[in-house]
N, C-alpha and C positions, 0 to 999 in steps of 0.2 A: 914520656918524651917522644911520643909518636905524633905526627901531624893530626890536628883536629879536623874532622870533617865539618866544614863550615859552609860549603857551597849551598845555596847562593847568598849566604848572609855574611855580613861583617858586623862588628860590635862598636858601640859608642863608649862603653865603659867596661873595664876589666878591674876586678878587685882581688888582690891576693894577700893572704896572711900566711907567713912562714913559707916564703918562696923556695927555700932550700929543700923543703920536704917534697917538692915536685920533681927535683932532680935526683933524689936518692930513693933507692928501693927500700920500702918500709920494713921488709923482713931482714935483709942482709945489711942494710946501711950503706951499700956500695952505690956509687954514682951510676945512674942510667944514662945521663947525658950531661952536657955542660950548661951552665947558666946562660951563656951566650946563645946556645941553640934554643933554649926556652924563650929567651927574650926576642929572638928573631921570629919565632913562631907567633908570639904575642903581637909583634909588629905587623905580621902578615894578616892576622885576623882583625886588627884594630882599624877602624875607619879613620881617614885623615881628619885631624882635629879631634880625635877621640881621646879619652883619658884613661890612664892606668893609675890605680892606687895600690901601693905595696906597703905592707906593715910588717916590720921585722926588726932584728937586732941592728944596732948602729953599724957593725962591721958589714953585714949583708947589704944594708941600704947603701953604703959607700960603693960596694961592688956594682950594685944595680945602677947607681947614679953614673958611674963611669961608662957602663955599657949603654945606658940610655943616651948619653952624648953621642956615642958611635952610631946609633940608629936614628939620630936626629930628633930625639924627643926633648922638649923643654921641661926640665925637672926642677922641682922645689922640694927641699927636705924640711919636715916639721918635727919638732920634739913632741913626744907623746905626753899624756897626762902626767902630773907629778907622781901619781901612785905607781907608775912603772919604774921609778927610781933610775931613769936614764937607760933602762934595759931595752927600750923599744923606740923606734922612730918611724915616721911615715913619709913615704916619697909619693908625690903626686906629679905625674908627668903627662904632657899632652903631645900627641904625635903631630908633627908639623906637616903642613901641606907643602909639598915640594913644588917650587915654581922654576921655570927655566928662564 
């Protein structure tokens, strides 16, 4: 959960599977940072009109969707394949271009 060194680049696409694993320490299972902190960092490195694809459990996707509204991403949630037995959803969000 430290800032990514991206200078001088930004990204058009970010793809994350199991986003909760990025905020938890793999050894201890304790939180290293909050999901909000992680998504603000993703927003920083994502180019305007860039896309984020997040694949996770329905509960986590709902949390990510609420935060994506706060950072002004347009998000759509899709159900996963029938083989996942409703254990996984996909969120596709686009960072909006802010105009004054």
